[in-house]
Structures are given as structure tokens and as C-alpha cells.
N, C-alpha and C positions, 0 to 999 in steps of 0.2 A: 512470619516473614514472607514477603511476596517473592515471586520468581525473578522479577527484575532486580538487577544489582541495586544496592542501597549505598548512597554516598552522603557523607557528612562533610561539607566544605566549611571549615572552621576558621574564624578570624576573631579579632577583637583587640582589646587593649593589652599592652605588655604588662604582665603581672596579674592578669585576671584569671589565670588557670587553664590556659589552652593546652599546655604540655601535660597537666594533670588529667584533663579530659581525654587527651589522645592516648595516654597510658591506660586509662580505664577502658577505652574502646579496644585497644590492643588485647587486653585481658579477656575481652568478650569476643575474641577471634576476628576482629576487624583487621584488615591490612591497613597499616597506618604509615603516613609519610609526614614528617615535620619540616617546616621552613621551605616549602616548595615555591620557587619563583612563579609569579603569576602567569608568565608566558608558557609554563610547562604544565599547567593544570589541565589543559585540553588533552595533552598527551596521556596523562594519568587516567583521565576519564575513559579514554578510548581503549586503554589496555583492558578494561573490563569487558569490552565487546568481544574480545577474542581470547579470554582467559577464564580460568575456573574461579577467579576471585569474585565473590558476590557481595562483599561488604568492605567498603573503603572509607577511610577518614583521612582528610588532608588538612594541614594547617598552612595557611599563607597569610602573612601579616606585614607590619610596617618594617620588619627587618630588612626587606629588600628595597626600602626607600623608593618605592614606585607605586604610590597610592592611586595614580590614574589608571595604570594597568590593572591593579587589584580591583578597583571599582568596575572597570569594563568587564572583567571576568565574572564578578558577582552579578552584574546587571544582565549578562548574556549567557550565563553558564548552561541554561537549559538548551541553548542552541548549539553548544559545542560538542555534545555527545552524539556519536554516530549510531547509537542504538538506544532502546528504551531503558531508562533507569530512573530510580527514585532519588532525587537530589534534595537535600536539606541544607540550607545556608544558616550557619550557627554563628552568633556573635556573643562573646563573653566580655563583660565589663565589671568594673568595681569602682567605688568612689575613690577620690584622690587620696585621702588619708590612708585608706587601706592599701592602695598600690604603693604609696611611699613606705609604709610599714613593711610590706613584703619585700621591697627592694633593699631596705636596710637589713633585713634578716638574711637575705640571699647574698648581699654584697655584690650584686651584679651591676653592670653598667647598662643604662637604658639604650636601646638600639639607635636612638636619634643622637646620642653622644653629646647631649647638652646637660646643663644642670638639671637635676631630677624634676623639680617642680615645673620648670619651663618645658622640658621634654614631655611631661605628662599632659600639660595643657595643650601643647601643639598636637600631640597624638589624638587627644579627645576631639579636637577640632577637625583633624584630617579624617578620622575614622567615623565621624557622625553620619556622613553621607552613606557609607557602606552599611552601617547599622540599620538604616531604614530599608535596605534591600533584603534583610535577613528575616526568615520566617520563625527562627528560634532565637530569642534574646534572653540571656540569663545574667542576672546581676549576682556576682559571687561575693559581694561585700560581706555578707553574714554567713556564708557557707564555708564550712571546714572542708579541706581537701578530701577527707574520707566520706563526706556527705555529698560531694558534687556528683560523683558517679551515680549514687542512689537517686538523687533528685533528677538527674538528666534522663535516666532510663524510665523513671516514672513519667516524666514529661513526654517522652516519645512513645510511651505505652509499649515498651519492649521489656520482656523479662530478662533479668540478669542470669548468668549461668549460676546454677545451684552449687553450693559447697559440697565437696565429696568428703564423707566421713570415713576415714580409714580406721577400721577396727583391728586391734592387735591383741592376741592373747600371749601371755608370757609367764615365766616363772621368776619369782623374786630371787631365788637362789642363783639365777644366771644374770641378775642385774636388771634394773629398770630401763626401759627403752628411752634413749636420750631425746627422742623426738616427741615424747608424750605431751599433749596439750591437756588431757584429762586422764587421771590415774585412778582406776577403780580396783580396790582390794576385795576379793571374794573369798579370802581364806576363812571367813566365818561359816561358810557352807560346809556340810558334812563331807569328809574326804574319802573318796573311793579307794585311794592309795592303800589303805590299811586292810582292804578285803582281798584275800588271795585270788579270788576269781576275777577281780578287776584290776589288779596290780599292773598288769602289762597292757591293759586297754587304754583308750583315750576318751576324751569327752565327746568324740564323734561316734563312739560305739553305742549300740542300742542298750546294752546292759548298764552302762554308766548313765546314759540318759534316763532310763527308767528309775535307776537308783536315786538320782538327784531330784527328779520331778515328783517323788513321793513326799518331799518336804515342803511345807507351805512357804518357808523363807526363800526357797529357790524361785518359785513363781512370783512371789512378791518382788524379789530382786529384779527379775526380768521385766516386769511391768513398770517398775520405777525407772529402770535404765532406758527402756524404750521411750517413755515420756521425756526423760531428760535429754536423750540423744536427739529426738525430734526438735525439742526446744533449742538446743545448741545449734543444730544444723540450720534451722530457720533464721535465728538471730545472726549467725555468722554470714549467711547468704545475703541478708539485708545490708551488712557492712561491706560486702564486696570481697570477702575472703574466699579462697577457693578450696582449701584443704584444712582439715583438723584431724588430729590423731587421738583416738579414744582407746586407751590401753587398759586391758583387764588382766589382773594378775592373781595367781595363786602360788602355792609353794614351789611346785616344779614345772608349772606350765603344761601339764599333761591332761588333767582331768577337768577340774572345776572351771578354770578360766577359759579353757577350750570350749566347754559346753556353753557357758554364758555368752562368750563372744560370738559363737556360731549361731546361737538362738537369736541374739540381738540382730546379727546380720540378716538372717532369714526373714525376720519380721519386717525390718526396714526395707529390704529388697522387695518383698511382696507388696509393700506400701508404695512402691515406685520411687524410693529414695536412691540417691547417688551414694553408694557405699562400696567399700572393698573390705576383704578379710584376709588376715595373715595370722597363722599360728606359728609364731616365731620359734618356740622351743620344740614343737613337734617336728619342724623342718630340721632342727639340730639333731633330734633323736633318730630321725630317719636316715641321716647322712653318716 
């Protein structure tokens, strides 16, 4: 990302996905504003010159029924800013049958407030001049909403925010975490609980760690979970999701699950992954 503020000035056909794209940019920490009157766009641009906001996305379209002003803004937007910024003009469109289908599903009224087919034809004609001014034109006819974000960020060559994998150790006797996306049961590992010298220790203590690591199935478990966690994190990041909960349980949530969760966290963290760790039932025992 360059030091100059980055602006995406978004317009296009009603029902083409502008609001979906705006939400996606908001998720990526852009300051976003929907349905901005064309005559206020200059004001929003120049806020960037005196603020800490470095990433801005604005939607302005036919809803203001002022296509001439909208055209003028898109035609002269680079001259409106009072400081250096990187401005991209984005136009979203879709074919007529797709827009009709989306309107039927949403049951919304077209902003031109005419019969749907007439309104769409009129909007396509009005907006065609503005489309020619845009440096990014995306046809969303065959793009699912979940894929629009991925395709857009690939198009602008900007990495999306990576998913954070929240690793939680817990004990089954205290209940399964309700937020679990993935549930891993490690009760098959040897249990330090039954050894007097480790009864009051936890999976963070060296004696318990050494005990568990002498068994081949422990290391095999860690290796398989690391590979799986990386796979899940990469695939979820591609889909635009931001968090997933990876919950690892044993009987009491004191020894085996704590060791495995902490080991998984340490390896992923050392690999530069976005991860967090919570030992749910250790916190309960300590309180």
C-alpha cells in the first residue's frame, strides 16, 4: 500500500453489487460511504488530506437522479482533490436478466421508480457514458457475492486480510465451546492426570510436555493438526472470512488439550500466522 491515500469511487448499475463490494472494502478496513450525492464527493476526498484516513471507498450512483453531476465528478475527480491521492474509478454492471432476477429476490424498487425492465434499460443508457470513464469495470453477472470480494482484490493486486485462527483448549466435562467451528478430541493421548507427580500440573509445564512428547502419536497429532490448520486458514482467507475457532478438548482441559493447543499455536505463530490462544478451563481453575 502506498503512502498516499487510496480512494475507490464506485458506481454502476443498480443491482450489480455495489453495496456488496462496499461491505467487502469495509471489512478490509476502508472507510466507506454509501449513496453520496455527487456534489459532496469533493468534500469527502479532501477530508483525507487532513485526517488519518488512508483508505476510502465511496458509492455514488443513479439514486440521486443527477447523472450529469455524476458524470462531471467522474470526469474531473482527479482535479477535485487538494492533496496527492490514488483514485480508482470502479464501475459494476450485470446483464439485464441477472439484474431482474436480483430485484425479484430482494423485492426492492428500482431507484428510477418505473417498471423494472424500462428502468433498467434507461439506467444502462444513462450510465454507459460514465462506464467509459472508469479504469476498473467488473461484470458481476456470473459472480457470486462471496466471490466478488476475492475477484476484486485479485484485480487490484491487494492482499485481503488473513483469517485469524482462534485456538481454544477445553475440557469435555465442562462442555463444548458453543463457538467451535472445528472440534478436535485428543482424549486418545496418554493422560498425565493419573500420575501423582503431574496431577496438579498443566500442559504448559515441562514435566507434562516431556511426558506427552515421548509418545509417537503426540507428535503425529501435532503434525497433522498443523497441516490441517494451515489449510483451513488459507481456504477461509480466500473466501473472505475473518475468524475461525479451532477447539481442542480432553477430559478436564488441563493437560493434553492445553499442550496440543499451545504447541499448535506456537508453531503457527512462528510461521507468521494470525492466531490467538485461549486455555478456557485453565482460566477457570485459576479463578
